[in-house]
DRENGU-893535 format. One record per residue: residue in one letter; x, y, z of N, C-alpha, C in turn. Coordinates in nm, 4 decimals. Example, Ala and Ser with C-alpha at 12.3 -4.5 7.8 and 13.67 -1.06 7.14 Angstrom:
! residues 2
{dofi=A; n_X=1.3190; n_Y=-0.5690; n_Z=0.7800; ca_X=1.2300; ca_Y=-0.4500; ca_Z=0.7800; c_X=1.3200; c_Y=-0.3300; c_Z=0.7800} $
{dofi=S; n_X=1.2850; n_Y=-0.2250; n_Z=0.7080; ca_X=1.3670; ca_Y=-0.1060; ca_Z=0.7140; c_X=1.2900; c_Y=0.0030; c_Z=0.7870} $
END
This chain:
! residues 72
{dofi=M; n_X=0.0834; n_Y=-0.1241; n_Z=0.0167; ca_X=0.0169; ca_Y=0.0172; ca_Z=0.0315; c_X=0.0953; c_Y=0.0971; c_Z=-0.0072} $
{dofi=A; n_X=0.0057; n_Y=0.2370; n_Z=-0.0446; ca_X=0.1650; ca_Y=0.3272; ca_Z=-0.0680; c_X=0.1244; c_Y=0.4476; c_Z=0.0773} $
{dofi=D; n_X=0.1890; n_Y=0.5056; n_Z=0.0602; ca_X=0.2470; ca_Y=0.5885; ca_Z=0.2176; c_X=0.1563; c_Y=0.7045; c_Z=0.1809} $
{dofi=D; n_X=0.1060; n_Y=0.7794; n_Z=0.2925; ca_X=0.0526; ca_Y=0.8880; ca_Z=0.3072; c_X=0.1117; c_Y=1.0232; c_Z=0.1820} $
{dofi=K; n_X=0.2336; n_Y=1.0055; n_Z=0.2280; ca_X=0.2891; ca_Y=1.1061; ca_Z=0.1002; c_X=0.3286; c_Y=1.0857; c_Z=-0.0361} $
{dofi=T; n_X=0.2902; n_Y=0.9811; n_Z=-0.0801; ca_X=0.2608; ca_Y=0.9230; ca_Z=-0.1887; c_X=0.1047; c_Y=0.9535; c_Z=-0.2401} $
{dofi=L; n_X=0.0219; n_Y=0.9179; n_Z=-0.1666; ca_X=-0.0985; ca_Y=0.9535; ca_Z=-0.2060; c_X=-0.1248; c_Y=1.0587; c_Z=-0.2150} $
{dofi=L; n_X=-0.0760; n_Y=1.1633; n_Z=-0.1445; ca_X=-0.0926; ca_Y=1.3025; ca_Z=-0.1340; c_X=-0.0695; c_Y=1.3671; c_Z=-0.2691} $
{dofi=V; n_X=0.1072; n_Y=1.2950; n_Z=-0.3295; ca_X=0.1050; ca_Y=1.3535; ca_Z=-0.4237; c_X=0.0133; c_Y=1.3417; c_Z=-0.5673} $
{dofi=R; n_X=-0.0331; n_Y=1.1707; n_Z=-0.5610; ca_X=-0.0854; ca_Y=1.1132; ca_Z=-0.6703; c_X=-0.2343; c_Y=1.2284; c_Z=-0.6633} $
{dofi=Y; n_X=-0.2930; n_Y=1.2431; n_Z=-0.5248; ca_X=-0.4142; ca_Y=1.3199; ca_Z=-0.5674; c_X=-0.4140; c_Y=1.4533; c_Z=-0.5947} $
{dofi=G; n_X=-0.2940; n_Y=1.5447; n_Z=-0.5915; ca_X=-0.2326; ca_Y=1.6590; ca_Z=-0.6274; c_X=-0.2314; c_Y=1.6442; c_Z=-0.7604} $
{dofi=K; n_X=-0.1593; n_Y=1.5520; n_Z=-0.8119; ca_X=-0.1726; ca_Y=1.5526; ca_Z=-0.9232; c_X=-0.2731; c_Y=1.5521; c_Z=-1.0388} $
{dofi=R; n_X=-0.3758; n_Y=1.4891; n_Z=-1.0092; ca_X=-0.5008; ca_Y=1.4403; ca_Z=-1.0315; c_X=-0.6067; c_Y=1.6147; c_Z=-1.0454} $
{dofi=L; n_X=-0.5536; n_Y=1.6601; n_Z=-0.9463; ca_X=-0.6237; ca_Y=1.7799; ca_Z=-0.8828; c_X=-0.5596; c_Y=1.8700; c_Z=-0.9988} $
{dofi=R; n_X=-0.4340; n_Y=1.8882; n_Z=-0.9949; ca_X=-0.3599; ca_Y=1.9997; ca_Z=-1.1047; c_X=-0.4089; c_Y=1.9346; c_Z=-1.2320} $
{dofi=K; n_X=-0.4760; n_Y=1.8144; n_Z=-1.3003; ca_X=-0.5153; ca_Y=1.7871; ca_Z=-1.4442; c_X=-0.5897; c_Y=1.8493; c_Z=-1.4202} $
{dofi=A; n_X=-0.7009; n_Y=1.7883; n_Z=-1.3568; ca_X=-0.8280; ca_Y=1.8403; ca_Z=-1.3971; c_X=-0.8383; c_Y=2.0265; c_Z=-1.3740} $
{dofi=R; n_X=-0.7644; n_Y=2.0443; n_Z=-1.2934; ca_X=-0.7417; ca_Y=2.2237; ca_Z=-1.3129; c_X=-0.7134; c_Y=2.2497; c_Z=-1.4568} $
{dofi=L; n_X=-0.6079; n_Y=2.1980; n_Z=-1.4662; ca_X=-0.5772; ca_Y=2.2256; ca_Z=-1.6499; c_X=-0.7109; c_Y=2.2111; c_Z=-1.7569} $
{dofi=E; n_X=-0.7506; n_Y=2.1021; n_Z=-1.7489; ca_X=-0.8586; ca_Y=2.0669; ca_Z=-1.8416; c_X=-0.9900; c_Y=2.1758; c_Z=-1.8087} $
{dofi=K; n_X=-1.0021; n_Y=2.2622; n_Z=-1.6797; ca_X=-1.0923; ca_Y=2.3225; ca_Z=-1.7145; c_X=-1.0309; c_Y=2.4370; c_Z=-1.7516} $
{dofi=G; n_X=-0.9536; n_Y=2.4350; n_Z=-1.7339; ca_X=-0.8691; ca_Y=2.5949; ca_Z=-1.8152; c_X=-0.8332; c_Y=2.7241; c_Z=-1.6654} $
{dofi=L; n_X=-0.8558; n_Y=2.6657; n_Z=-1.5616; ca_X=-0.8055; ca_Y=2.7708; ca_Z=-1.4361; c_X=-0.6560; c_Y=2.7869; c_Z=-1.4105} $
{dofi=T; n_X=-0.6176; n_Y=2.8524; n_Z=-1.3544; ca_X=-0.5122; ca_Y=2.8907; ca_Z=-1.3046; c_X=-0.5080; c_Y=2.8571; c_Z=-1.1387} $
{dofi=Q; n_X=-0.4475; n_Y=2.8390; n_Z=-1.0897; ca_X=-0.4545; ca_Y=2.8053; ca_Z=-0.8700; c_X=-0.4954; c_Y=2.8796; c_Z=-0.8814} $
{dofi=L; n_X=-0.4581; n_Y=3.0110; n_Z=-0.8646; ca_X=-0.5083; ca_Y=3.1667; ca_Z=-0.8247; c_X=-0.7180; c_Y=3.1627; c_Z=-0.8134} $
{dofi=E; n_X=-0.7447; n_Y=3.1304; n_Z=-0.9693; ca_X=-0.9218; ca_Y=3.1204; ca_Z=-0.9851; c_X=-0.9459; c_Y=3.0373; c_Z=-0.9160} $
{dofi=L; n_X=-0.8985; n_Y=2.8762; n_Z=-0.9022; ca_X=-0.9743; ca_Y=2.8112; ca_Z=-0.8726; c_X=-0.9221; c_Y=2.8188; c_Z=-0.7170} $
{dofi=A; n_X=-0.8383; n_Y=2.8840; n_Z=-0.6655; ca_X=-0.8373; ca_Y=2.8551; ca_Z=-0.5257; c_X=-0.9737; c_Y=2.9464; c_Z=-0.4933} $
{dofi=H; n_X=-0.9620; n_Y=3.1127; n_Z=-0.5421; ca_X=-1.0319; ca_Y=3.1842; ca_Z=-0.5341; c_X=-1.2179; c_Y=3.1326; c_Z=-0.5070} $
{dofi=K; n_X=-1.2297; n_Y=3.0483; n_Z=-0.6098; ca_X=-1.3567; ca_Y=3.0127; ca_Z=-0.6335; c_X=-1.3820; c_Y=2.8980; c_Z=-0.5005} $
{dofi=A; n_X=-1.3210; n_Y=2.8811; n_Z=-0.4835; ca_X=-1.3172; ca_Y=2.7232; ca_Z=-0.3653; c_X=-1.3081; c_Y=2.7485; c_Z=-0.2331} $
{dofi=G; n_X=-1.2250; n_Y=2.9565; n_Z=-0.2193; ca_X=-1.2438; ca_Y=2.9746; ca_Z=-0.1485; c_X=-1.1230; c_Y=2.9506; c_Z=0.0118} $
{dofi=V; n_X=-1.0115; n_Y=2.8864; n_Z=-0.0513; ca_X=-0.8961; ca_Y=2.8620; ca_Z=0.0213; c_X=-0.8175; c_Y=2.9932; c_Z=-0.0689} $
{dofi=S; n_X=-0.6388; n_Y=2.9804; n_Z=0.0306; ca_X=-0.5791; ca_Y=3.1047; ca_Z=-0.0409; c_X=-0.5039; c_Y=2.9976; c_Z=-0.1543} $
{dofi=V; n_X=-0.4432; n_Y=3.0797; n_Z=-0.1866; ca_X=-0.3495; ca_Y=2.9906; ca_Z=-0.3272; c_X=-0.2368; c_Y=2.9108; c_Z=-0.2967} $
{dofi=N; n_X=-0.1506; n_Y=3.0227; n_Z=-0.1819; ca_X=-0.0578; ca_Y=2.9416; ca_Z=-0.1344; c_X=-0.1243; c_Y=2.8116; c_Z=-0.0489} $
{dofi=H; n_X=-0.2201; n_Y=2.8078; n_Z=-0.0491; ca_X=-0.2845; ca_Y=2.6597; ca_Z=0.0215; c_X=-0.3265; c_Y=2.5559; c_Z=-0.0508} $
{dofi=Y; n_X=-0.3761; n_Y=2.6004; n_Z=-0.1616; ca_X=-0.3966; ca_Y=2.4932; ca_Z=-0.2328; c_X=-0.2820; c_Y=2.5107; c_Z=-0.3363} $
{dofi=A; n_X=-0.1652; n_Y=2.5730; n_Z=-0.3408; ca_X=-0.0484; ca_Y=2.4849; ca_Z=-0.4281; c_X=0.0058; c_Y=2.3852; c_Z=-0.3454} $
{dofi=L; n_X=0.0353; n_Y=2.4063; n_Z=-0.2507; ca_X=0.0535; ca_Y=2.3248; ca_Z=-0.1362; c_X=-0.0255; c_Y=2.1651; c_Z=-0.1338} $
{dofi=I; n_X=-0.1583; n_Y=2.1620; n_Z=-0.1632; ca_X=-0.2762; ca_Y=2.0584; ca_Z=-0.1894; c_X=-0.2116; c_Y=1.9779; c_Z=-0.3191} $
{dofi=E; n_X=-0.1970; n_Y=2.0713; n_Z=-0.4274; ca_X=-0.1595; ca_Y=2.0282; ca_Z=-0.5526; c_X=0.0060; c_Y=1.9614; c_Z=-0.5467} $
{dofi=R; n_X=0.0332; n_Y=2.0218; n_Z=-0.4953; ca_X=0.1716; ca_Y=1.9391; ca_Z=-0.4781; c_X=0.1938; c_Y=1.8415; c_Z=-0.4174} $
{dofi=G; n_X=0.1564; n_Y=1.8055; n_Z=-0.3656; ca_X=0.0930; ca_Y=1.6847; ca_Z=-0.1796; c_X=0.1874; c_Y=1.7558; c_Z=-0.1112} $
{dofi=E; n_X=0.2088; n_Y=1.8382; n_Z=-0.0782; ca_X=0.2642; ca_Y=1.8861; ca_Z=0.0446; c_X=0.1720; c_Y=1.9447; c_Z=0.1662} $
{dofi=K; n_X=0.0654; n_Y=1.9306; n_Z=0.1644; ca_X=-0.0643; ca_Y=1.9343; ca_Z=0.2625; c_X=-0.1919; c_Y=1.8572; c_Z=0.2073} $
{dofi=N; n_X=-0.2297; n_Y=1.8259; n_Z=0.3305; ca_X=-0.3309; ca_Y=1.7256; ca_Z=0.3360; c_X=-0.4739; c_Y=1.8333; c_Z=0.3717} $
{dofi=P; n_X=-0.5590; n_Y=1.8258; n_Z=0.2326; ca_X=-0.6616; ca_Y=1.9402; ca_Z=0.3076; c_X=-0.7807; c_Y=1.8878; c_Z=0.3724} $
{dofi=S; n_X=-0.8661; n_Y=1.9274; n_Z=0.4610; ca_X=-0.9640; ca_Y=1.9423; ca_Z=0.5038; c_X=-1.1118; c_Y=1.8795; c_Z=0.4223} $
{dofi=V; n_X=-1.1836; n_Y=1.7916; n_Z=0.4768; ca_X=-1.2564; ca_Y=1.7646; ca_Z=0.3789; c_X=-1.3814; c_Y=1.8814; c_Z=0.3766} $
{dofi=T; n_X=-1.4071; n_Y=1.9927; n_Z=0.4129; ca_X=-1.4430; ca_Y=2.0818; ca_Z=0.3426; c_X=-1.3415; c_Y=2.1458; c_Z=0.3150} $
{dofi=T; n_X=-1.2547; n_Y=2.1837; n_Z=0.2241; ca_X=-1.1479; ca_Y=2.2063; ca_Z=0.1777; c_X=-1.1711; c_Y=2.1418; c_Z=0.0392} $
{dofi=F; n_X=-1.1648; n_Y=2.0268; n_Z=0.0215; ca_X=-1.1482; ca_Y=1.8936; ca_Z=-0.0459; c_X=-1.2851; c_Y=1.9394; c_Z=-0.1115} $
{dofi=T; n_X=-1.3816; n_Y=1.9266; n_Z=-0.0766; ca_X=-1.5070; ca_Y=1.9314; ca_Z=-0.1472; c_X=-1.5166; c_Y=2.0658; c_Z=-0.1839} $
{dofi=S; n_X=-1.5424; n_Y=2.1427; n_Z=-0.1609; ca_X=-1.4703; ca_Y=2.3008; ca_Z=-0.2381; c_X=-1.4060; c_Y=2.2672; c_Z=-0.3467} $
{dofi=I; n_X=-1.2979; n_Y=2.1998; n_Z=-0.3890; ca_X=-1.2105; ca_Y=2.2115; ca_Z=-0.4590; c_X=-1.2996; c_Y=2.1407; c_Z=-0.5881} $
{dofi=I; n_X=-1.2855; n_Y=2.0163; n_Z=-0.5574; ca_X=-1.3877; ca_Y=1.9398; ca_Z=-0.6319; c_X=-1.5349; c_Y=1.9519; c_Z=-0.6804} $
{dofi=E; n_X=-1.5742; n_Y=2.0716; n_Z=-0.5818; ca_X=-1.7307; ca_Y=2.1491; ca_Z=-0.6704; c_X=-1.6503; c_Y=2.1999; c_Z=-0.7736} $
{dofi=V; n_X=-1.5896; n_Y=2.3022; n_Z=-0.7637; ca_X=-1.5535; ca_Y=2.3932; ca_Z=-0.8148; c_X=-1.5035; c_Y=2.2995; c_Z=-0.9809} $
{dofi=L; n_X=-1.4399; n_Y=2.1926; n_Z=-0.9765; ca_X=-1.3683; ca_Y=2.1323; ca_Z=-1.0588; c_X=-1.5231; c_Y=2.0742; c_Z=-1.1498} $
{dofi=G; n_X=-1.6317; n_Y=2.0430; n_Z=-1.0694; ca_X=-1.7191; ca_Y=1.9677; ca_Z=-1.1394; c_X=-1.6881; c_Y=1.8002; c_Z=-1.1183} $
{dofi=L; n_X=-1.5992; n_Y=1.7912; n_Z=-0.9813; ca_X=-1.6210; ca_Y=1.6527; ca_Z=-1.0418; c_X=-1.6447; c_Y=1.5415; c_Z=-0.8588} $
{dofi=K; n_X=-1.6263; n_Y=1.4351; n_Z=-0.8464; ca_X=-1.7029; ca_Y=1.3265; ca_Z=-0.7624; c_X=-1.5710; c_Y=1.3088; c_Z=-0.7033} $
{dofi=P; n_X=-1.5623; n_Y=1.2544; n_Z=-0.5553; ca_X=-1.4369; ca_Y=1.2531; ca_Z=-0.4801; c_X=-1.3921; c_Y=1.0997; c_Z=-0.5244} $
{dofi=N; n_X=-1.4825; n_Y=1.0301; n_Z=-0.5856; ca_X=-1.3932; ca_Y=0.8963; ca_Z=-0.6802; c_X=-1.2880; c_Y=0.9444; c_Z=-0.7573} $
{dofi=D; n_X=-1.3114; n_Y=1.0617; n_Z=-0.8414; ca_X=-1.2666; ca_Y=1.1200; ca_Z=-0.9286; c_X=-1.0989; c_Y=1.1365; c_Z=-0.9338} $
{dofi=I; n_X=-1.1224; n_Y=1.1545; n_Z=-0.7568; ca_X=-0.9582; ca_Y=1.2174; ca_Z=-0.7515; c_X=-0.9158; c_Y=1.1001; c_Z=-0.6242} $
{dofi=L; n_X=-0.9869; n_Y=1.0375; n_Z=-0.5347; ca_X=-0.9502; ca_Y=0.9607; ca_Z=-0.4905; c_X=-0.9345; c_Y=0.7439; c_Z=-0.5268} $
{dofi=Q; n_X=-0.9409; n_Y=0.7992; n_Z=-0.6480; ca_X=-0.9778; ca_Y=0.6179; ca_Z=-0.7066; c_X=-0.8197; c_Y=0.5730; c_Z=-0.6813} $
{dofi=K; n_X=-0.8198; n_Y=0.4331; n_Z=-0.7033; ca_X=-0.6479; ca_Y=0.4263; ca_Z=-0.7501; c_X=-0.6024; c_Y=0.3814; c_Z=-0.8540} $
END
């Protein structure tokens, strides 16, 4: 099983891919999700584990379901 850091990096890459597919900058996504751009950038790089509330806000902006990011 992958360790926590590996999972965070994997999920961050999926968030980045989805953000780019939507044509959003980190700043735009962070603003729409109600988080700071620095906080979002840390999540996307896999350096920060978002709260459930923050994760939900981000995936709603991206039009995704949790499993779109969290699947193996």
